[in-house]
C-alpha positions in Angstrom: 0.0 -0.1 0.0 1.3 3.5 -0.9 2.0 5.9 2.1 1.5 9.8 1.5 5.0 11.5 2.0 6.7 14.9 1.0 9.6 14.4 -1.3 12.1 17.2 -0.5 14.7 18.1 -3.0 17.8 20.0 -2.4 20.1 21.7 -4.8 23.7 22.6 -5.1 24.6 21.1 -1.7 24.4 17.6 -3.4 27.8 18.6 -4.9 29.5 19.7 -1.7 31.5 16.5 -1.4 32.2 15.3 2.1 30.8 18.4 3.6 27.5 17.9 2.1 26.2 16.0 5.2 26.7 19.1 7.3 24.5 21.0 5.0 22.0 18.1 4.9 21.8 18.0 8.8 21.1 21.9 8.7 18.2 21.2 6.2 16.9 18.5 8.5 17.0 20.6 11.6 15.3 23.5 9.8 12.5 21.4 8.5 11.9 19.8 11.9 11.9 23.2 13.5 9.3 24.4 11.1 7.0 21.4 11.3 7.4 20.0 14.9 4.7 22.3 16.1 2.2 20.8 13.7 2.4 17.2 14.8 4.4 14.1 15.1 6.4 14.1 11.9 9.6 12.4 10.8 12.4 13.5 8.5 14.3 10.7 6.9 17.0 10.5 4.2 16.9 8.6 1.1 19.9 9.2 -1.0 19.5 12.6 -2.9 16.1 13.4 -1.1 14.7 14.1 2.3 11.4 12.5 2.9 8.8 13.7 5.3 6.5 11.2 6.7 3.7 10.8 9.4 4.1 7.6 11.0 0.9 8.1 13.1 -1.5 9.1 10.5 -2.1 10.4 7.0 0.2 13.4 5.9 -1.6 16.6 5.4 0.2 18.4 2.3 -1.7 21.6 2.7 -0.6 22.0 6.2 3.1 21.1 5.8 4.1 22.6 2.5 3.7 26.3 3.5 6.1 25.7 6.5 8.8 23.8 4.3 8.7 26.1 1.2 10.6 29.1 2.8 13.6 27.0 4.0 16.7 28.1 2.1 18.8 25.2 0.5 15.8 23.5 -0.8 14.7 23.5 -4.7 11.4 21.7 -4.6 8.7 19.9 -2.4 6.8 17.4 -3.9 3.5 15.8 -2.5 3.7 12.1 -3.4 3.6 8.6 -2.2 6.2 5.9 -1.2 5.2 2.4 -2.5 5.0 -0.5 -0.2 7.5 -2.5 -2.2 9.6 -2.2 -5.3 8.1 -4.7 -7.6 7.2 -3.5 -11.1 3.7 -4.7 -10.6 3.3 -2.3 -7.6 4.6 0.6 -9.6 2.1 0.0 -12.5 -1.0 -0.4 -10.2 0.1 2.7 -7.9 0.9 4.8 -10.9 -2.6 4.1 -12.1 -4.2 5.0 -8.7 -2.1 8.1 -8.5 -3.3 9.5 -12.0 -6.8 8.4 -11.5 -7.0 9.9 -8.0 -5.6 13.3 -8.9 -6.8 13.8 -12.4 -10.0 11.7 -12.6 -11.6 11.9 -16.0 -10.0 15.2 -16.9 -8.4 15.2 -20.3 -4.6 15.9 -20.1 -1.5 15.1 -21.8 1.2 13.3 -19.7 4.6 11.7 -19.8 6.4 9.3 -17.5 9.8 10.3 -16.2 11.8 7.7 -14.3 15.1 8.3 -12.1 16.7 5.0 -11.3 19.2 6.0 -8.5 19.1 2.4 -7.2 20.9 0.3 -9.7 19.7 -2.9 -8.0 16.4 -2.3 -9.9 17.4 -3.7 -13.1 14.7 -2.4 -15.5 16.1 0.6 -17.5 14.6 3.9 -17.0 13.3 4.2 -20.6 11.6 0.9 -20.5 10.0 1.9 -17.2 8.7 5.0 -18.9 7.3 3.0 -21.9 5.7 0.3 -19.9 3.9 2.5 -17.2 2.8 5.0 -20.0 1.3 2.2 -21.9 -0.6 0.7 -19.0 -1.9 4.2 -18.0 -3.0 4.8 -21.8 -5.0 1.4 -21.8 -6.6 2.2 -18.5 -7.3 5.9 -18.5 -8.7 6.8 -21.9 -8.6 10.5 -21.0 -4.9 10.6 -21.1 -2.6 11.4 -24.1 1.0 11.3 -24.4 3.1 14.4 -25.0 6.8 14.1 -24.4 7.6 17.7 -25.1 5.2 19.9 -23.1 2.8 17.6 -21.3 0.4 18.8 -18.7 1.5 16.4 -16.1 4.9 14.7 -15.6 4.5 11.5 -13.5 7.9 11.3 -11.8 8.9 7.7 -10.6 12.0 7.9 -8.5 13.6 4.6 -7.9 15.9 5.0 -4.6 15.8 2.9 -1.4 12.1 2.9 -1.9 10.0 3.9 -4.8 8.3 7.4 -4.9 5.7 8.7 -7.1 4.9 12.2 -7.7 3.4 14.5 -10.2 3.1 18.0 -8.6 6.2 20.1 -7.8 6.3 23.1 -5.5 9.4 25.3 -6.5 11.2 26.6 -3.5 14.0 29.3 -3.3 17.2 27.3 -3.5 20.4 28.7 -2.0 22.3 27.5 1.1 21.0 26.3 4.4 20.7 29.1 6.6 23.8 29.7 9.0 26.1 27.7 6.9 28.0 30.5 5.4 28.9 32.6 8.6 27.4 35.7 9.9 26.6 39.2 8.6 25.1 42.3 10.0 22.6 44.2 7.7 21.9 47.9 7.6 18.2 47.6 7.6 15.9 50.5 6.9 12.3 50.7 5.9 12.9 51.2 2.2 12.6 48.4 -0.6 16.2 47.6 -1.1 17.7 46.7 2.2 15.2 44.0 3.1 15.7 42.4 -0.2 19.5 42.5 0.2 19.3 40.9 3.6 17.0 38.2 2.3 19.4 37.6 -0.6 22.4 37.0 1.8 20.3 34.8 4.1 19.5 32.6 0.9 23.2 32.2 0.4 23.5 30.7 3.9 24.6 33.9 5.8 23.2 34.2 9.3 21.9 37.7 9.4 21.3 40.4 11.9 19.8 43.7 11.2 20.6 47.2 12.4 18.1 49.9 12.1 18.9 53.6 13.0 16.0 55.4 14.4 15.7 59.2 14.9 12.7 60.3 17.1 10.9 62.6 16.9 12.0 63.0 13.4 11.1 59.3 12.6 7.9 58.1 14.1 7.1 54.8 16.0 5.3 53.8 12.9 8.6 53.8 11.0 10.2 51.5 13.5 7.3 49.2 13.7 7.6 48.9 9.8 11.2 47.9 10.1 10.1 45.4 12.9 7.7 43.9 10.6 10.1 43.6 7.8 12.4 41.8 10.2 9.7 39.5 11.2 9.0 38.8 7.4 12.8 37.9 7.1 12.5 35.6 10.1 9.7 33.8 8.3 12.5 32.3 6.0 15.2 32.2 8.6 13.4 31.2 11.6 14.9 33.8 13.8 16.2 37.3 13.5 18.0 39.8 15.9 17.1 43.6 15.2 19.3 46.2 16.8 17.3 49.5 16.9 20.3 52.2 17.3 19.2 55.8 18.5 20.7 58.1 16.2 18.9 61.5 16.5 21.8 63.3 18.5 24.3 62.1 15.9 22.4 63.0 12.9 21.7 66.6 14.3 25.6 66.9 15.1 26.4 66.0 11.4 23.8 68.4 10.2 25.3 71.3 12.2 28.8 70.4 11.4 29.3 69.3 7.7 28.7 70.7 4.4 25.2 70.0 3.4 25.8 68.4 0.0 28.2 66.0 1.8 25.7 65.2 4.7 24.5 61.9 3.1 28.0 60.6 2.6 29.0 61.5 6.3 25.7 59.9 7.6 26.5 56.7 5.7 29.9 56.4 6.8 28.7 56.9 10.5 26.1 54.1 9.9 28.8 51.8 8.6 31.0 52.5 11.6 28.1 51.7 14.0 27.3 48.6 12.1 30.7 47.4 12.1 31.0 48.0 16.0 27.9 45.8 16.4 29.2 43.1 13.9 32.6 42.9 15.7 30.8 42.6 18.9 28.5 39.6 17.6 31.4 38.0 15.8 30.2 38.7 12.4 32.4 38.7 9.3 30.8 41.2 6.9 28.2 44.2 6.7 25.3 44.0 4.2 23.8 46.9 2.4 20.8 47.5 0.0 23.0 49.7 -2.4 22.6 49.4 -6.2 25.1 51.1 -8.4 23.9 54.4 -9.6 20.5 54.3 -8.3 20.8 57.4 -6.1 23.5 60.1 -5.6 25.3 58.5 -2.8 25.5 55.2 -4.8 27.8 56.3 -7.6 31.0 54.5 -7.7 32.6 57.5 -6.1 30.2 57.6 -3.4 30.2 53.8 -2.6 34.1 54.2 -2.6 34.0 57.0 -0.2 31.5 55.3 2.1 33.2 51.9 2.0 36.6 53.3 2.9 35.5 53.6 6.6 35.1 50.1 7.0 37.6 47.2 8.0 35.4 44.3 7.2 33.9 43.3 3.9 30.7 45.0 2.7 28.4 42.8 0.7 26.1 44.6 -1.7 24.0 41.8 -3.4 21.6 44.3 -5.2 24.9 46.1 -6.7 24.0 44.9 -10.4 20.1 45.1 -10.3 18.0 47.7 -11.6 15.0 49.2 -9.5 12.3 47.1 -11.1 14.3 43.9 -10.6 14.5 44.6 -6.9 10.8 45.6 -6.5 9.9 42.4 -8.4 11.8 40.4 -6.0 10.6 42.4 -3.0 7.1 41.4 -4.3 8.0 38.0 -4.6 9.3 37.4 -1.0 6.6 39.4 0.6 8.5 42.6 1.8 7.2 45.1 -0.7 3.8 45.9 0.8 5.4 46.5 4.2 8.2 48.7 2.7 5.5 50.8 0.8 4.0 52.0 4.0 4.3 55.6 4.1 6.6 56.3 7.1 9.9 58.0 6.5 13.2 56.7 8.2 16.3 58.7 9.0 17.8 58.4 5.6 14.8 60.3 4.1 14.3 62.8 6.9 18.0 63.9 6.8 18.6 63.7 3.1 20.6 66.6 1.4 18.6 68.4 -1.1 21.6 68.5 -3.6 23.8 65.7 -2.6 27.3 65.4 -4.0 27.5 62.6 -6.6 31.4 62.6 -7.0 32.7 62.9 -3.5 36.6 63.2 -3.0 37.5 60.6 -0.1 40.3 62.8 0.9 38.0 65.8 1.5 35.4 63.7 3.5 38.2 62.3 5.8 39.6 65.7 6.2 36.1 67.1 7.3 35.5 64.1 9.7 38.8 64.7 11.5 37.2 68.0 12.5 34.2 66.1 14.0 35.6 65.8 17.6 32.3 64.5 19.0 31.6 61.8 16.5 33.3 58.9 18.1 31.6 59.5 21.4 28.3 59.9 19.8 28.8 56.6 17.8 29.9 54.7 21.0 26.7 56.2 22.9 24.4 55.2 20.1 25.6 51.4 19.9 25.6 51.2 23.6 22.1 52.4 23.9 20.7 50.2 21.1 17.4 48.2 21.8 17.8 44.7 21.0 14.7 42.8 19.5 14.9 39.1 19.0 12.2 37.7 16.7 
């Protein structure tokens, strides 16, 4: 008798050599973390796949798939069945039952695709495809074969057990969360920085966020917006630490003591320094920003160079080569766009220069900063007084 299971596929970690089991164990832990609150489910390995099963009852696909889908490192989740034995007669009969139950009398085109990872099963894959396809055509007259663009692909996976599935829920790929070290993201309420944070989390980086809050110039609604963005990222990562750094006094100090056209550059450099202080304290190895080359005045190559020069650790800019529409499309896909679109300004928009310099000279910026005798103290106080929110 066939048992309902979820067949979970992972991507590039399959090519990680001897280290792949470390990555696979992270995936198993992430899946268990997400589904354990829902019931008594098990995650077992079958070479090249992870199998989610319910030994106490019948698996509920609709309940489990939304909890597994956001996990980074997975490429697909397939609702399917595991056969009771590996006989070809069982494969024929269960293939028929599978197609009949899912598609009934619906007129559809199909093809059969067999993957024979278990070489102990001697029938060649092409022969399995032909025999199962012929069997289905005889018993289900509503089916027609189309090997190029079928409506349905019946997948037969012959591993330690035999699995059937014909529906695939594509997931986000990437690497298991936390497998690539830790980074600190400069997180605002805009569209870009949440997407950049998500992209680095997708590459396995454990991410923390730093938000610069400037009351009364920025409202509590602006802060809540960033917290909601952090919560959305946590839907993918399982957890997220957000530092809310009070920045009002420092920003007013810069406003009074630097050339207005260079205010944004000085402000960004101060944010980088604060972020790096937090990153070093938390043993992170990089900063993450949402900068895209040429998108705004401070994101010219000269601006990025002047801002980056203040940092000792690497600065990751995953959006650097993307245009605004590409970033918006991804924000909509991952569910941050609607939150970012709320009309609450953060400190970067409130304290923006009206006519910012687009080609700042680093030597001039550094010379100006040497005159800012209170900057170091204000930075240290801001970081020390940061509110920590664990989500």
